[in-house]
N, C-alpha and C positions, 0 to 999 in steps of 0.2 A: 371816514365816510361810512355811511350806513349800508348794511347788506339788504335792506328792505327794497323790494321792487316798487315801482310807482303804483299808485292805486289803480285798480281795474276800472274800466269804463262802466258806469252804472247802467243798469237795465232801464229802459224807458217805458213808461206807462203808455196806455193808448192815446192819451192826450199829449204825448211827447214831453211830459215833464219827467225829468230824471229823478230816480230815488235819491234821497240824501245819502251820500256815502257814510258808512259807519264812522269813519274818522272825523266827520263833521256833525254827527248826530248827538245832540245834547242828551237825549234819552239813553243812548248807548253809554255815554261817558258817566252819566249819573249812576247807571246800573254797575258799570265797572268800578266806580268809586265805592259804592255800597258793598260790592263783593270783595274788593280789596280790604276795606275797613273790617268787614266780617272775618276775612282770612287772618288778619293780624290779631283780631280778638280771639279767634279760634286757637291760634298758636299760644297766646298768653294764657287762655283758659286751660288748654291741654297741659301746660306746664304745672297746673294745679289740679288736674284731674276733672276738669269741667268742660263739656262740649258747648258749642254755641247754642245748640238746641236746649240743653239743660239750663244754660245761663239765662235764656229767654224766660223760662218758667220761674227759675229762682229769682230773677230780677223783679218779676211781678210780686212774688211772695215777700221779697225784701221791702217792698213798698207797703204791702198789706198782707199780713199773714192770715191764714185760715180761710182762704177763698174756697168757694165750692168749685168742683171740677168744671162745671158749666161756665162759671164766671172766669175762671182761669183760662179756659178755651177762648172766650170772647176777648179777653185782654191781650192774650198773646197773638190772636188773629189766626189761629189754626183750626183744623177740624177736630171734632171730638175724639175720634179714634187715635189721632196723632197725640193728643193730650194724654190719653189713657196710657199709651206706650211710654211717653216721656215721663209721666209721673211714676209709672212702675219702675223705670230705670233710676229715677231720683230716689225712690224709696229703697231700692236695692243698694244704692250707693250710700244710704244713710243720711241723705239731706232732708228728706221729708217723711212725714207719717200721714197716712190716709185714714181718716176717721169717718165711719158711716154714722148717719143720724139714727136715733132710736125710732123715730116716727116713720121715716121713709128710707128703707135700706138701699134704695137705688141712688139716693143722694149722698155724696161724700164730700168731705172738706179736706183740703190739703194744708197741713201745718208744717212749718219748718221745725227741724230737730235742732238741738244745740249745735250740731256739726253744720247744719245748713245756715244757721245764724253766723257762725264763725267764718264761713266761706264768704259772707257779705263783707266782713271786715278785711278778709284777704283780698277779695277782688276789687273793692272800691278804689283803692289807690292805683291798682293796675289799670282799671278802666279809665280813670282820670289821666293817667300817664299816656295811654294810647291816644286819647282825645287830644291831649296837649301836643304830642308828637305830630299828629295829623295836621294841626293848625299852627305849628311853630313858625311857618314862614308868612303868616298873616298877621297884620296889625290888629289891635283891638277893634278899630273901626271897620276893618275888612271882615272880621268875624261877625260883628253886628250886622253888617250888610249881607253877608252870606246867610245868616239866620233869617233876616227879613225876606230875602229872596226865596228861601225854602218855604217859609210861611205863605208867601204870595202864590208861588207855583202850586203848593199843596192845596190851597183854597180854590184855586182855579180848577184843578182836576177833581176835587172832592165831589162835585155835583155829578160827575160822569162815572165815578168809581162804583163798582158793585161789591167791593170787599172792604171798604172803610168801615170802621166801627166807632161807636161813641167814645171809646177810650182813646183811640188814635186822634179823633177830632178834639177831645179835651186837651190832649197833650200838644196839639198844634196851637190851640188857643192859649195854653200856658206859655209856649214859646213866643207867640205873637205878643202877649202881654209883656213878656220880658224885654222885647225889643221895640215896644211902643207902637204896635200895629193894632 
C-alpha cells in the first residue's frame, strides 16, 4: 500500500473550472520526463567529467566544429553571457580552444581540441545507451508514434513560442521527415 495521501482538492477559478491536478497534467509529466532524462544524462556525463551544460555546447560542436560564439549561443538556445561562461569552462577543461578573428577582435570562434573530439567518441555510445534504456519498453511502432506525437505537439506550440529558434525548428523538421510527417 502506498504512503501517498490522496490528491488535494484543486483550487477553482472564478468560472468554477478546477485547475488540472499536476498528477493529470501532460505538461507537468513532459517536464518531469525531460528533467529525469537530463538527470540520467548528467550522471553519465559526470562519470566522464562532463556536465549537461558542457555537453550541450560540445554536442553542437560535434555536429559542426568552429562555430562563432554567437552561432553557438543560438544553437544551444541560451543567452550570450551563459555561453561565455560555458565556453570558458570548456576551454579550461581542455575541450575547446577559442580563436579571435584578425579583422574583428570581438568575434570569436570555438573549435574542438583533440580532447574535445575524443570526448565525442566516448559520449556517443553512452548517449545511445541512455536513449535505448529510456525506450526499452516501447516497440519500434510505439517509438515511431512517440516521435510523431512529439513533432505534432511541437509544431502546434511553435507558433506561440517566444524562444524557439531556427535550429530547433530544423531539428523538428528532421525528426518529422524521419517519421514521415
